[in-house]
N, C-alpha and C positions, 0 to 999 in steps of 0.2 A: 841330511843331518845324521852324524854318527851316533848310534845309541850308546849310553854309558854302560860300561862293564860292571856288573854287580857281583862281588865276590860271593862264592858259595858260603852259606851259613849266615849271611847278613840278613836281618829282618828289615824289609823295606816298608815304610809307611804306605798305606794304600793310596794316599793322595798323590804320590809321585809316580805311580804306575801308569803308563800310557793308557789312554782311554780305549784304544783299539784292543789292548790286551785284557782290560777289565770288563769290557762289555760281553755279556753272555750271548751265545748264538741264538738267533730267533728261529722258531719252527717255521717251516714253509706255510704260507697262507693257503687255507683250504680252497680248492677250486669251487666255483659256484656250480650248482646243479641246474641244468636247464629244465624248466617246467613250462610246457606249452599247454595253453588252456583253450578248449573249444567249448562253445555253449549254444543252447537254443535261446531264441528270443521269446522267452516265456517267463512267467513269474517265479517259478521254482529255481531255474538256473540263475536268474537275476538276483534272487535272494542270496544264493550261495556266493555269487560273484561280488556283490556289493556289501556284504556284511563284514568284510575284513580279510578276505582271502589273500589278496596280494601282500598286505603287511605280514600275514602269518608266513607266507612262503618266503618272503625276504628275510624274516627273522630266522628261518631255517637254512639260510644260506643259498637260496635258489635265485636264479635269474629268470624272471617270468616273461612269458611272451603270450599275448593274446592272439591266437591264430585265426580267430574269426567268430562272429555270431551268426547263427543260421537263421534265416527268415525267408520265406517264400516271396517270390516276385508277384506283382499284381496278376500277371497272366497265369502263374501257377496256382494262385488262390482261386482262380475261376475254374480250374479243372475239377471235374466232379469226383466225389468219393473221398471220405475222410481217410480210408486206408491208403489211397493213392497219394494223398498229401503227406502222409507219414512217410511213405516211401521216398518222396522227393526231398524231404527234410533229411532223412538218413543218407541219401545220396550226397547231399551237400556236406554233412558231417564227414562222410568217408573221403571226399575230395580234399577237405581241409587237413584231415589227419594224415592222408597219404603224402602230403607235402613235407612231413617230417622224416628224419632219418632213423634207421634201426640202431638200437643201442646208443642213442644220444639223449640221455635225460629221461624225463617222465612226461607222459601225455595224460592230461586230466580232462575228462568230459563232464561237463555240468549239463545234465540231461533232464528233459521234462518228464519222460516216462520211459518204460523199458523197451518200447519199439525202436528207440534210438540205438539200441544194442547193435542192430544190423549195420548201421552206418559206421560205428566204431570198429566192428570186425572187418568191414570192407576196407576201411582206411588202413588198418594194421596189415592187411594182406598185401598192400601196395606201398609200404613204407620204403623209403629210398635206402639203397645199400651203398656202401663206399664206392666211389667212382674211380679210384686208382688202387694200386698195390696188387700184389699177387693174390691176396685174400679175395679181392673182388673177382678176379678172373676165375679163381677156383669156384666161388659161389655161383657165378654166372653159368659155368659149365654144368653145375649140379642143377640149376634151376631152369636151363634152356629146354623148351618143349617145342612141339611142332608149330605152335602159334606164337613163339617167342618165350620170354622169361615166365616161368610159372609163378603164380602168387605165392607169397610166403604162407606157411602153415601156422595157423593161429589157434592157440589153446584158450579155453574159456573156463574161468572160475566165477560161478553165478551165485552170489549171495542174495537169497530172496526166501521169504517164507513160503512162496509158491513156486512151482516148477515152470510155469508159463510154457508148458509142453503140450498144450491142447492143439488140436486141429479143428477146422470148421465142422468135422464130423463128430468130434468128441466134446466140444466146448459146451458148457452149461450157460455161460454168460454172454457168448457172442463177442466178447472183447478181443480186439487184436492184441492188446497188451497181455493177454493170457496165452498167446500163441508164439511169441517172438522167438523163443529157443527152439521150438519145433520148426519154425521157418528157417532159422539159421542152420539147422541140421538137415534141411532139404526134405522134410516130411510133408510140406504143404506150401501153397501160395508161392510157387516157384517164380512166377512172373514178377510178383512183388519183391522177392528176394533179388532177382537179377536187376530190377530197376534201381535198387540201393547200391548195386556194384558188388555184392557179396557173391563171389563165384570162384572156386567151387563152394558148395555147402560144407559145413563142418562135419567130419565124421564124429559119430557120437562118443567115441573113445577119447576125443579131444575135450569133452565137456565134463566139468565137475560141479555138482550142486553143493552149496553150503548153507546150512541153517534151514533146510527144507522141512516143513511140517504141516502143510495144508495142501493136499493133492486131490483133484477130482478122481472118481472111480475109473473112468475110461482113460484119463490121462495116465494113471498108474499103470494100466495095461501097456501103454506105449513106452513108458519108462522101463517096465520089466522086459520088454523085447529089445531094449537098446543097450549099448555098451557104456552108458553114462556112469560116472562114479560119484561118491558122495562124501561130504564132510558133515558130520552130524553137529547139532548144537553142542553136545558134549565135547566133541573134538575141538570145537572153537573155544569153549569155556576152559578146557584143561590144556590148551595149546599142545594137543596130542602129536605124537609122531606121525600120525596120518597126514598132517599138513605137509611136512617135509617129503613124505613118500609120494604124495600126489605131485609136488613140484618137481621131484626128481623124474617122475614118469612123464610129466608134460614137457619138461625140458629135453628129454630124449626124443619125444615125438614131434615137437613143433619148434618153430623159429621164434615165436613171441607169444606171450600169455597176456590176456586181457582179464582184469578183475572188474566185474560188474556188481554194483551194490544197489538193490532196491531198498530204500530205507525201512520198509516194513519187515526186513529180516530182523531188525532189532526188537528188543522187548518193548511192548506198548508204552511203558513208562517214559520212554524217550521219544516216542513218535505217536503220541496220543491223538494228534490231528490227522493222522493217515487213515484213509477210509477203509483200508484192508489189513488192519493189524491182525496178528495171530499171537496167541499167549505163549509164554515160556521161551522167548527168544534170548539171544545173547545180549549183553550190555555193549554199548559202543566201546568201552575200554577192552572188554574181552575180544570183540571183533577187531579192534585196532591192533592188539597183540598178534592175532593171526595174520593180519594184513602185513604187518611189519615183517613177519617171518617169511611170508610169500615174496615180498619185494627184496628180500636179501638174496634171492636167486636171480642171476643175470637175465634170464629170459622174460621176467616180469616187466612189461613195457608200459602199461597204461591202466589207469583206474577210471571208472565212470560211476557217478552217483545220480540216481533217478528217484523221482517221486517224493521229494522232500516236502513235508508240510510247511506252509509259509503263511504270512500274514496273521490273521485271527486264529489260525490253526496251530501256530507256534508262538504264542504270546510271550512265553518265558525264554524263548530262544534255545530250548533244550535240543531241538532237532538240528538246528544250525550248528551248535557246539559239537554234537555227535558227528555231523558230516565233516567238520574241520578236523576232528580227532582222527578220522579215518584217512583224510588226505595227509595229515602230518605223519601218520604211521607209514604210509607208502614212501614218503620222502626219507623218513628215518631208516626204513628197510634198505633203500638203495645206498644210503650212507653206510650201512653195516657190511656191505659187500667187501 
């Protein structure tokens, strides 16, 4: 059909303007962010998973994927030693995480305690890289070693009121959960670390502690001899430039950055049911702002939350709300890129 010719200067009533001319252009639909969830088969992770996490992520425009729930087989449960069982669980976490691809969305770990750190790090070391394009060929040339492709270099930002940097020789409690960062750094329990699949150990310059404020005396000596770096509670509260500086530094040194949160890093008012709280911590809103800034950097790949109070220890749901606030911040940070 031939369109009518409208003389210049004639005012045309809007109802006769063709619809395809009147319709405003629509903005392109925002792509969904892939969010892959791995969790332990334990009460804390189940609490986080079942309290409304999927609806939250969907409301944030995420396409969620449950990549697995870790539980030991009957044969594995019969193996002696609680530490050994922790290593077996971490190994399963690592294998599930390693099935994901580098720079493809967000990986979320719902963890029972901080020993699961080893599995998250091991999995990130072995994330899949692109299988075609010249970029893959260039990366493979850079990563090729005598035994094949080298593991990815993983940086760690460890938000915890405690350093968990003890060794069996320095620990006052004897808890493996107080040694996991030292294990990750190769300072002790190397057989346990290798069983989780974390190899090589992290150089201490790849490690940044955030919110640290309760350190054992001999543990402090180990930290003083390391190249670990720090974000203070005040850095978190003020959203200081130190956060960006650490991400620039880690982005230069590593291929991917893992953000680990022990819920006791928060002020006790939000985690009153946690058995190891420490006074004067940041609020979840303050920590969320820092995490959002961290995830605005492309190397930030995964977040893990551990040791959440649940059941009678979180009757009002404050700890669960805090955990969701931190996860939401990681998603929002990626959207900010």
